[in-house]
VEXVEX-705805 format. One record per atom (N, C-alpha, C): atom name; z, x, y. Coordinates in steps of 0.001 Angstrom, whole numbers. Atoms other than C-alpha are relative to their C-alpha. Layout:
% VEXVEX-705805
<'CA',<Z,X,Y>>
...
% end
This chain:
% VEXVEX-705805
<'N',<-332,1210,765>>
<'CA',<2315,-3263,4102>>
<'C',<1319,199,-713>>
<'N',<-1286,-63,680>>
<'CA',<5902,-3802,3044>>
<'C',<41,-1130,-1008>>
<'N',<210,973,1064>>
<'CA',<5712,-5554,-308>>
<'C',<1332,-525,-524>>
<'N',<-1238,615,455>>
<'CA',<8936,-7543,-501>>
<'C',<251,-1266,788>>
<'N',<-305,1269,-645>>
<'CA',<10375,-10928,407>>
<'C',<663,228,1345>>
<'N',<-594,-110,-1320>>
<'CA',<11216,-11380,4073>>
<'C',<1255,-857,142>>
<'N',<-1207,806,-52>>
<'CA',<14061,-13747,3195>>
<'C',<1225,911,73>>
<'N',<-1227,-785,-132>>
<'CA',<17471,-12445,4214>>
<'C',<1105,-639,-838>>
<'N',<-1031,539,891>>
<'CA',<19497,-13475,1194>>
<'C',<1247,862,74>>
<'N',<-1196,-840,138>>
<'CA',<23100,-12326,797>>
<'C',<-231,1088,-1036>>
<'N',<215,-1171,840>>
<'CA',<23353,-8956,-908>>
<'C',<1239,341,-808>>
<'N',<-1048,-560,851>>
<'CA',<25411,-7602,-3795>>
<'C',<-394,1438,-315>>
<'N',<269,-1424,224>>
<'CA',<25626,-3805,-3997>>
<'C',<570,427,-1343>>
<'N',<-441,-583,1264>>
<'CA',<25825,-2081,-7375>>
<'C',<303,1468,245>>
<'N',<-379,-1395,-194>>
<'CA',<27750,1194,-7166>>
<'C',<945,184,1170>>
<'N',<-991,-230,-1039>>
<'CA',<30585,2579,-5094>>
<'C',<115,1453,420>>
<'N',<-15,-1410,-365>>
<'CA',<29662,6226,-4564>>
<'C',<-711,268,1314>>
<'N',<583,-411,-1260>>
<'CA',<27958,8158,-1791>>
<'C',<-1300,-706,338>>
<'N',<1274,666,-273>>
<'CA',<24514,6612,-2173>>
<'C',<234,-1449,412>>
<'N',<-322,1386,-358>>
<'CA',<25979,3110,-2092>>
<'C',<550,-89,1420>>
<'N',<-577,12,-1355>>
<'CA',<27943,3964,1072>>
<'C',<-1079,184,1056>>
<'N',<1101,-217,-947>>
<'CA',<24806,5242,2821>>
<'C',<-811,-1282,170>>
<'N',<754,1258,-60>>
<'CA',<22924,2051,1938>>
<'C',<792,-1081,718>>
<'N',<-840,1011,-635>>
<'CA',<25840,-118,2993>>
<'C',<12,170,1515>>
<'N',<-5,-225,-1439>>
<'CA',<25993,1502,6429>>
<'C',<-1312,-461,634>>
<'N',<1305,433,-511>>
<'CA',<22247,951,6944>>
<'C',<-67,-1518,93>>
<'N',<108,1459,60>>
<'CA',<22510,-2697,5921>>
<'C',<945,-685,980>>
<'N',<-932,577,-960>>
<'CA',<25587,-3423,8015>>
<'C',<-525,136,1425>>
<'N',<559,-196,-1335>>
<'CA',<23922,-1941,11096>>
<'C',<-1187,-932,257>>
<'N',<1119,931,-127>>
<'CA',<20964,-4238,10409>>
<'C',<448,-1461,-41>>
<'N',<-527,1356,-28>>
<'CA',<23249,-7258,10276>>
<'C',<-153,-781,-1287>>
<'N',<136,697,1281>>
<'CA',<22740,-8049,6593>>
<'C',<1362,-472,-510>>
<'N',<-1205,628,542>>
<'CA',<25279,-10188,4748>>
<'C',<296,602,-1372>>
<'N',<-403,-636,1260>>
<'CA',<26995,-8094,2040>>
<'C',<1192,-783,-546>>
<'N',<-1069,883,477>>
<'CA',<29084,-10444,-98>>
<'C',<845,621,-1099>>
<'N',<-791,-607,1073>>
<'CA',<30229,-8140,-2910>>
<'C',<-544,1379,-329>>
<'N',<392,-1273,586>>
<'CA',<30176,-4670,-4396>>
<'C',<491,-2,-1438>>
<'N',<-341,-60,1419>>
<'CA',<30182,-4109,-8154>>
<'C',<9,1461,-414>>
<'N',<-147,-1407,373>>
<'CA',<31518,-723,-9274>>
<'C',<1377,189,-635>>
<'N',<-1318,-250,580>>
<'CA',<34340,620,-11457>>
<'C',<1031,406,1047>>
<'N',<-873,-379,-1102>>
<'CA',<35803,2198,-8310>>
<'C',<-836,393,1210>>
<'N',<651,-444,-1233>>
<'CA',<34929,2992,-4701>>
<'C',<419,1438,249>>
<'N',<-329,-1424,-110>>
<'CA',<34712,6766,-4308>>
<'C',<-484,628,1302>>
<'N',<506,-542,-1266>>
<'CA',<32978,7194,-934>>
<'C',<-111,-1137,1012>>
<'N',<155,1009,-1043>>
<'CA',<32836,5397,2399>>
<'C',<966,-1160,-118>>
<'N',<-951,1077,287>>
<'CA',<35987,3456,1602>>
<'C',<246,-909,1198>>
<'N',<-225,802,-1200>>
<'CA',<36393,2305,5192>>
<'C',<-1079,-1073,137>>
<'N',<1088,973,-76>>
<'CA',<32988,586,5031>>
<'C',<174,-1142,-988>>
<'N',<-124,985,1076>>
<'CA',<33830,-1224,1805>>
<'C',<1244,-873,98>>
<'N',<-1336,592,75>>
<'CA',<37333,-2371,2736>>
<'C',<23,-1520,134>>
<'N',<-1,1446,-196>>
<'CA',<36380,-5930,3778>>
<'C',<-994,-722,-906>>
<'N',<987,578,905>>
<'CA',<33872,-6522,962>>
<'C',<645,-238,-1359>>
<'N',<-592,331,1299>>
<'CA',<34883,-8272,-2245>>
<'C',<-477,982,-1065>>
<'N',<277,-1058,962>>
<'CA',<35064,-5735,-5074>>
<'C',<191,-516,-1420>>
<'N',<-65,307,1425>>
<'CA',<34244,-6475,-8720>>
<'C',<-193,1291,-782>>
<'N',<52,-1257,746>>
<'CA',<34780,-3750,-11311>>
<'C',<-919,-40,-1215>>
<'N',<811,139,1213>>
<'CA',<32620,-5116,-14137>>
<'C',<-1389,-509,357>>
<'N',<1382,402,-291>>
<'CA',<28824,-5423,-14086>>
<'C',<-263,-1468,-299>>
<'N',<222,1397,359>>
<'CA',<29066,-8843,-15713>>
<'C',<314,-958,1142>>
<'N',<-304,856,-1157>>
<'CA',<30414,-10180,-12405>>
<'C',<-1276,-405,734>>
<'N',<1267,345,-654>>
<'CA',<26824,-10119,-11142>>
<'C',<-521,-1330,-526>>
<'N',<516,1219,620>>
<'CA',<26039,-12933,-13561>>
<'C',<648,-1264,553>>
<'N',<-628,1159,-648>>
<'CA',<28401,-15204,-11608>>
<'C',<-810,-474,1208>>
<'N',<868,371,-1115>>
<'CA',<25787,-15223,-8834>>
<'C',<-1364,-394,-564>>
<'N',<1319,441,460>>
<'CA',<22593,-17194,-9434>>
<'C',<-1082,925,557>>
<'N',<1062,-905,-471>>
<'CA',<19448,-15018,-9230>>
<'C',<-722,-489,1254>>
<'N',<682,528,-1178>>
<'CA',<17955,-17342,-6602>>
<'C',<837,89,1276>>
<'N',<-907,55,-1149>>
<'CA',<21000,-17035,-4342>>
<'C',<251,1351,660>>
<'N',<-325,-1331,-515>>
<'CA',<21270,-13260,-3859>>
<'C',<-1143,969,-263>>
<'N',<781,-1166,392>>
<'CA',<19434,-9962,-3893>>
<'C',<981,1116,-344>>
<'N',<-806,-1153,373>>
<'CA',<20828,-6855,-5532>>
<'C',<-468,1241,753>>
<'N',<305,-1309,-582>>
<'CA',<21001,-3421,-3934>>
<'C',<496,1052,-980>>
<'N',<-391,-1022,976>>
<'CA',<20986,-525,-6383>>
<'C',<550,1215,730>>
<'N',<-664,-1095,-691>>
<'CA',<23523,1877,-4928>>
<'C',<371,1152,-901>>
<'N',<-251,-1107,920>>
<'CA',<23607,4162,-7955>>
<'C',<-936,1146,354>>
<'N',<815,-1148,-361>>
<'CA',<22405,7623,-7038>>
<'C',<-921,428,-1129>>
<'N',<983,-456,985>>
<'CA',<19407,9171,-8795>>
<'C',<212,1479,-266>>
<'N',<-235,-1382,389>>
<'CA',<20336,12351,-10632>>
<'C',<-834,342,-1230>>
<'N',<756,-390,1194>>
<'CA',<18304,14343,-13170>>
<'C',<773,-291,-1283>>
<'N',<-526,276,1340>>
<'CA',<18887,13313,-16800>>
<'C',<957,-1191,-44>>
<'N',<-829,1200,20>>
<'CA',<20830,10211,-15762>>
<'C',<-909,-1211,144>>
<'N',<860,1177,-33>>
<'CA',<19057,6974,-16601>>
<'C',<713,-1251,471>>
<'N',<-797,1179,-341>>
<'CA',<21790,4704,-15251>>
<'C',<-665,-838,1085>>
<'N',<634,749,-1084>>
<'CA',<19957,3754,-12061>>
<'C',<-1157,-852,-527>>
<'N',<1139,722,568>>
<'CA',<16798,2805,-13956>>
<'C',<468,-1102,-941>>
<'N',<-530,997,947>>
<'CA',<18833,992,-16623>>
<'C',<466,-1254,737>>
<'N',<-503,1150,-748>>
<'CA',<20499,-1227,-14004>>
<'C',<-1150,-828,570>>
<'N',<1179,714,-490>>
<'CA',<17166,-2097,-12409>>
<'C',<-630,-838,-1109>>
<'N',<714,657,1091>>
<'CA',<15573,-2932,-15748>>
<'C',<800,-1161,-574>>
<'N',<-845,1029,603>>
<'CA',<18512,-4901,-17115>>
<'C',<51,-1258,847>>
<'N',<-171,1198,-833>>
<'CA',<18968,-7209,-14134>>
<'C',<-1335,-590,425>>
<'N',<1340,552,-234>>
<'CA',<15255,-7558,-13433>>
<'C',<-381,-913,-1156>>
<'N',<308,828,1174>>
<'CA',<14944,-8913,-16979>>
<'C',<756,-1323,15>>
<'N',<-773,1240,-149>>
<'CA',<17539,-11536,-16013>>
<'C',<-405,-756,1265>>
<'N',<622,704,-1129>>
<'CA',<15371,-12605,-13036>>
<'C',<682,254,1344>>
<'N',<-539,-399,-1290>>
<'CA',<17401,-10886,-10303>>
<'C',<-1026,857,726>>
<'N',<884,-814,-825>>
<'CA',<15474,-9336,-7426>>
<'C',<815,1076,710>>
<'N',<-651,-1110,-702>>
<'CA',<16310,-5996,-5803>>
<'C',<-545,100,1416>>
<'N',<383,-80,-1404>>
<'CA',<16297,-5740,-2036>>
<'C',<-643,1345,299>>
<'N',<569,-1217,-559>>
<'CA',<14085,-3200,-314>>
<'C',<829,390,1219>>
<'N',<-827,-476,-1114>>
<'CA',<16140,-1074,2088>>
<'C',<-794,1050,784>>
<'N',<690,-957,-869>>
<'CA',<14445,678,5021>>
<'C',<870,213,1229>>
<'N',<-851,-303,-1151>>
<'CA',<16643,2398,7592>>
<'C',<-764,-239,1297>>
<'N',<636,269,-1297>>
<'CA',<15964,1443,11200>>
<'C',<-587,1263,625>>
<'N',<499,-1257,-565>>
<'CA',<15427,5121,12049>>
<'C',<-1171,586,-784>>
<'N',<1141,-491,783>>
<'CA',<12779,5594,9336>>
<'C',<-1304,-313,723>>
<'N',<1317,169,-617>>
<'CA',<9189,5995,10526>>
<'C',<-996,-324,-1103>>
<'N',<860,461,1088>>
<'CA',<7087,3910,8129>>
<'C',<-1271,-612,585>>
<'N',<1270,535,-481>>
<'CA',<3402,3319,8816>>
<'C',<-183,-1447,-443>>
<'N',<314,1368,424>>
<'CA',<2375,-352,8829>>
<'C',<-1110,-42,-1043>>
<'N',<1065,-83,999>>
<'CA',<-457,829,6576>>
<'C',<465,722,-1265>>
<'N',<-590,-476,1253>>
<'CA',<1906,2188,3914>>
<'C',<459,-1207,-809>>
<'N',<-471,1065,884>>
<'CA',<2986,100,919>>
<'C',<1354,394,-576>>
<'N',<-1347,-249,509>>
<'CA',<6697,-73,102>>
<'C',<321,-1107,-1004>>
<'N',<-227,1002,1042>>
<'CA',<7387,-1821,-3205>>
<'C',<1419,-536,30>>
<'N',<-1314,626,59>>
<'CA',<10287,-4127,-3868>>
<'C',<1013,934,-662>>
<'N',<-1067,-808,568>>
<'CA',<13570,-2349,-4526>>
<'C',<-32,1458,402>>
<'N',<41,-1382,-493>>
<'CA',<12455,911,-2903>>
<'C',<1001,163,1145>>
<'N',<-981,-301,-1056>>
<'CA',<14825,2618,-464>>
<'C',<-508,1178,827>>
<'N',<475,-1032,-922>>
<'CA',<13708,4605,2587>>
<'C',<1124,246,996>>
<'N',<-1233,-244,-731>>
<'CA',<16673,6269,4255>>
<'C',<-261,631,1377>>
<'N',<49,-354,-1423>>
<'CA',<17446,7554,7741>>
<'C',<-942,1165,287>>
<'N',<897,-1022,-534>>
<'CA',<14776,9558,9595>>
<'C',<-1101,432,-968>>
<'N',<1124,-292,893>>
<'CA',<12371,9567,6630>>
<'C',<-1298,-451,659>>
<'N',<1324,351,-508>>
<'CA',<8646,9433,7441>>
<'C',<-932,-288,-1174>>
<'N',<1010,348,1002>>
<'CA',<6003,7671,5347>>
<'C',<-1276,-358,742>>
<'N',<1213,108,-813>>
<'CA',<2473,7985,6655>>
<'C',<-1019,-972,-595>>
<'N',<1046,971,312>>
<'CA',<-632,5817,6509>>
<'C',<-567,207,-1408>>
<'N',<631,-23,1306>>
<'CA',<-2015,4937,3082>>
<'C',<900,371,-1159>>
<'N',<-901,-383,1083>>
<'CA',<1029,6072,1105>>
<'C',<611,-1219,-674>>
<'N',<-553,1087,798>>
<'CA',<2533,3915,-1646>>
<'C',<1289,477,-660>>
<'N',<-1310,-339,562>>
<'CA',<6209,3963,-2670>>
<'C',<333,-1023,-1067>>
<'N',<-152,884,1147>>
<'CA',<6977,2518,-6101>>
<'C',<1348,-675,-103>>
<'N',<-1191,804,252>>
<'CA',<9587,83,-7372>>
<'C',<1201,887,-311>>
<'N',<-1248,-690,305>>
<'CA',<13127,1435,-7274>>
<'C',<59,1455,426>>
<'N',<27,-1407,-421>>
<'CA',<12146,4789,-5738>>
<'C',<835,199,1261>>
<'N',<-760,-389,-1195>>
<'CA',<14387,6531,-3182>>
<'C',<-773,1075,753>>
<'N',<473,-1037,-908>>
<'CA',<12876,8398,-243>>
<'C',<1185,312,907>>
<'N',<-1308,-264,-587>>
<'CA',<16000,10088,1006>>
<'C',<-101,548,1430>>
<'N',<-136,-346,-1412>>
<'CA',<17183,11260,4417>>
<'C',<-949,1121,432>>
<'N',<880,-984,-649>>
<'CA',<14581,13089,6554>>
<'C',<-1095,549,-903>>
<'N',<1168,-390,796>>
<'CA',<12024,13362,3741>>
<'C',<-1266,-400,742>>
<'N',<1264,258,-692>>
<'CA',<8398,13452,4946>>
<'C',<-1116,-155,-1027>>
<'N',<1082,309,931>>
<'CA',<5616,11788,2940>>
<'C',<-1266,-197,823>>
<'N',<1194,71,-845>>
<'CA',<2192,12419,4455>>
<'C',<-999,-1018,-549>>
<'N',<953,1085,247>>
<'CA',<-957,10295,4225>>
<'C',<-461,-78,-1454>>
<'N',<654,297,1277>>
<'CA',<-2271,8694,1031>>
<'C',<700,596,-1218>>
<'N',<-770,-393,1178>>
<'CA',<508,9853,-1267>>
<'C',<325,-1237,-836>>
<'N',<-388,1087,895>>
<'CA',<1395,7724,-4280>>
<'C',<1202,456,-818>>
<'N',<-1225,-341,715>>
<'CA',<4949,7849,-5626>>
<'C',<342,-1181,-884>>
<'N',<-191,1100,949>>
<'CA',<5486,5780,-8759>>
<'C',<1471,-423,-81>>
<'N',<-1320,617,98>>
<'CA',<8589,3864,-9866>>
<'C',<1096,995,-382>>
<'N',<-1248,-674,401>>
<'CA',<12130,5246,-10150>>
<'C',<6,1507,267>>
<'N',<-60,-1405,-412>>
<'CA',<11533,8564,-8420>>
<'C',<1099,197,1035>>
<'N',<-931,-355,-1070>>
<'CA',<13999,10358,-6163>>
<'C',<-604,1149,790>>
<'N',<479,-1015,-918>>
<'CA',<12593,12246,-3202>>
<'C',<1194,371,872>>
<'N',<-1297,-368,-581>>
<'CA',<15687,14111,-2016>>
<'C',<-134,353,1487>>
<'N',<45,-301,-1435>>
<'CA',<16653,14898,1605>>
<'C',<-834,1240,324>>
<'N',<728,-1139,-513>>
<'CA',<14295,17160,3509>>
<'C',<-1247,408,-751>>
<'N',<1243,-318,712>>
<'CA',<11396,17119,1028>>
<'C',<-1180,-177,953>>
<'N',<1233,102,-787>>
<'CA',<8017,17745,2678>>
<'C',<-1171,-87,-968>>
<'N',<1108,261,914>>
<'CA',<5006,16300,869>>
<'C',<-1274,-166,812>>
<'N',<1279,114,-705>>
<'CA',<1486,16912,2171>>
<'C',<-815,-1160,-561>>
<'N',<777,1187,330>>
<'CA',<-1294,14345,1839>>
<'C',<-544,-25,-1420>>
<'N',<683,275,1264>>
<'CA',<-2762,12815,-1327>>
<'C',<699,612,-1213>>
<'N',<-796,-420,1158>>
<'CA',<43,13870,-3659>>
<'C',<289,-1233,-848>>
<'N',<-348,1096,917>>
<'CA',<575,11680,-6730>>
<'C',<1195,425,-844>>
<'N',<-1223,-265,749>>
<'CA',<4101,11668,-8143>>
<'C',<169,-1119,-1020>>
<'N',<-99,1018,1040>>
<'CA',<4342,9876,-11472>>
<'C',<1459,-434,-213>>
<'N',<-1279,698,161>>
<'CA',<7282,7824,-12759>>
<'C',<1165,934,-342>>
<'N',<-1286,-624,372>>
<'CA',<10898,9048,-12911>>
<'C',<45,1498,276>>
<'N',<-25,-1408,-427>>
<'CA',<10430,12357,-11087>>
<'C',<1144,206,988>>
<'N',<-1035,-391,-957>>
<'CA',<13297,14081,-9257>>
<'C',<-489,1223,750>>
<'N',<414,-1120,-840>>
<'CA',<12259,16290,-6335>>
<'C',<1189,406,860>>
<'N',<-1240,-449,-607>>
<'CA',<15185,18358,-5073>>
<'C',<-105,270,1490>>
<'N',<-128,-173,-1445>>
<'CA',<16359,18891,-1520>>
<'C',<-854,1157,524>>
<'N',<748,-1037,-690>>
<'CA',<13970,20790,739>>
<'C',<-1231,517,-707>>
<'N',<1218,-448,687>>
<'CA',<11139,21152,-1786>>
<'C',<-1224,-315,851>>
<'N',<1245,188,-740>>
<'CA',<7604,21419,-388>>
<'C',<-1162,-71,-987>>
<'N',<1109,234,919>>
<'CA',<4441,20145,-2077>>
<'C',<-1294,-32,802>>
<'N',<1252,-33,-751>>
<'CA',<929,20999,-878>>
<'C',<-883,-1188,-369>>
<'N',<835,1187,153>>
<'CA',<-1847,18414,-623>>
<'C',<-768,-4,-1320>>
<'N',<842,205,1167>>
<'CA',<-3675,16981,-3617>>
<'C',<643,295,-1335>>
<'N',<-705,-354,1238>>
<'CA',<-1046,17930,-6204>>
<'C',<360,-1262,-775>>
<'N',<-504,1078,855>>
<'CA',<-185,15682,-9169>>
<'C',<1244,494,-733>>
<'N',<-1264,-343,652>>
<'CA',<3394,15707,-10517>>
<'C',<179,-929,-1202>>
<'N',<-129,801,1217>>
<'CA',<3772,14539,-14132>>
<'C',<1330,-722,-88>>
<'N',<-1197,830,107>>
<'CA',<6336,11907,-15079>>
<'C',<1165,782,-618>>
<'N',<-1257,-597,489>>
<'CA',<9962,12889,-15803>>
<'C',<175,1469,381>>
<'N',<-114,-1398,-454>>
<'CA',<9498,16203,-14010>>
<'C',<1199,160,934>>
<'N',<-1085,-356,-910>>
<'CA',<12386,17893,-12185>>
<'C',<-428,1214,809>>
<'N',<348,-1088,-912>>
<'CA',<11646,20037,-9141>>
<'C',<1268,415,726>>
<'N',<-1268,-486,-519>>
<'CA',<14527,22200,-7977>>
<'C',<37,120,1512>>
<'N',<-244,-139,-1432>>
<'CA',<15994,22683,-4538>>
<'C',<-853,1128,587>>
<'N',<747,-1019,-730>>
<'CA',<13670,24507,-2144>>
<'C',<-1256,513,-669>>
<'N',<1202,-478,690>>
<'CA',<10796,24894,-4604>>
<'C',<-1254,-270,822>>
<'N',<1309,183,-621>>
<'CA',<7249,25325,-3273>>
<'C',<-1010,-286,-1107>>
<'N',<890,422,1082>>
<'CA',<4777,23408,-5464>>
<'C',<-1436,172,468>>
<'N',<1347,-379,-415>>
<'CA',<1266,24879,-5237>>
<'C',<-1055,-407,-1017>>
<'N',<972,435,1002>>
<'CA',<-339,23463,-8385>>
<'C',<538,-1223,-732>>
<'N',<-347,1202,737>>
<'CA',<-356,20307,-10518>>
<'C',<964,342,-1137>>
<'N',<-1014,-206,1032>>
<'CA',<2568,19938,-12936>>
<'C',<-162,-1040,-1111>>
<'N',<108,955,1116>>
<'CA',<2520,18340,-16423>>
<'C',<1240,-885,-84>>
<'N',<-1175,834,257>>
<'CA',<4900,15667,-17666>>
<'C',<1180,866,-440>>
<'N',<-1272,-594,454>>
<'CA',<8543,16712,-18147>>
<'C',<142,1478,342>>
<'N',<-156,-1391,-438>>
<'CA',<8149,20026,-16339>>
<'C',<1332,169,726>>
<'N',<-1180,-363,-778>>
<'CA',<11176,21787,-14846>>
<'C',<-380,1207,849>>
<'N',<436,-1053,-920>>
<'CA',<10451,23886,-11764>>
<'C',<1177,385,887>>
<'N',<-1125,-485,-787>>
<'CA',<13047,26045,-10029>>
<'C',<-463,498,1362>>
<'N',<245,-607,-1295>>
<'CA',<13220,27007,-6392>>
<'C',<455,1450,1>>
<'N',<-443,-1390,-123>>
<'CA',<14188,30431,-5084>>
<'C',<1425,146,-494>>
<'N',<-1342,-284,498>>
<'CA',<17231,31967,-6748>>
<'C',<499,1296,624>>
<'N',<-432,-1237,-666>>
<'CA',<18769,34435,-4296>>
<'C',<1102,695,-800>>
<'N',<-1037,-798,656>>
<'CA',<20860,37240,-5736>>
<'C',<1176,156,950>>
<'N',<-1193,-88,-845>>
<'CA',<24389,37067,-4394>>
<'C',<992,938,-674>>
<'N',<-951,-964,531>>
<'CA',<26676,40038,-4914>>
<'C',<1379,-264,623>>
<'N',<-1349,240,-449>>
<'CA',<30372,39316,-4684>>
<'C',<820,1280,-170>>
<'N',<-807,-1220,61>>
<'CA',<32640,42224,-3876>>
<'C',<1465,-346,175>>
<'N',<-1425,227,-101>>
<'CA',<36374,42428,-4253>>
<'C',<444,-1154,-880>>
<'N',<-584,1059,821>>
<'CA',<38673,39916,-5890>>
<'C',<-32,-1307,764>>
<'N',<-6,1351,-579>>
<'CA',<38472,36171,-5331>>
<'C',<1433,-496,112>>
% end
């Protein structure tokens, strides 16, 4: 079940960095109508953005009626940065809707639930019974197994492997290549580092590191 409007309204992208460029490429390949980008500057994928009208101030969004467009949140999700969530909350309160983005190469079960404004990127897998919350990113090649529940505003980074029946609470960042065994609960606002193996339930606001290899540098740099 994909829980979002099937209307293909014109889109306005918020953000001009790498995440926005990845989303833009997906949407262009799907034939979506991108009418504007709103960002202080374009810092990635400049060739993709070159024919799209560019506004530098967020207030430019207000020139578009909420019924006429959908927004795409192209701001990347980084630990300790609330900007992505702030943009969602601010414009949702003004009655704007956020488009759900699902890459054509993603493998999403028809029995999974993808909430409005969620983003499922290239080659990601979401299995039967799983639920992806509002504004959450399931990034490139991440694998979400059966009956997982990922709440709002989470970032599941590239290459994460999540076994079945995992519950990830709100605003969690799971770093690239992390692995989570089945039945685990991840408390809200938790940060899981790159390559970490999660074998037990974590409380709210936990910080978990992955392997830290010792690197000896010899000679002068």
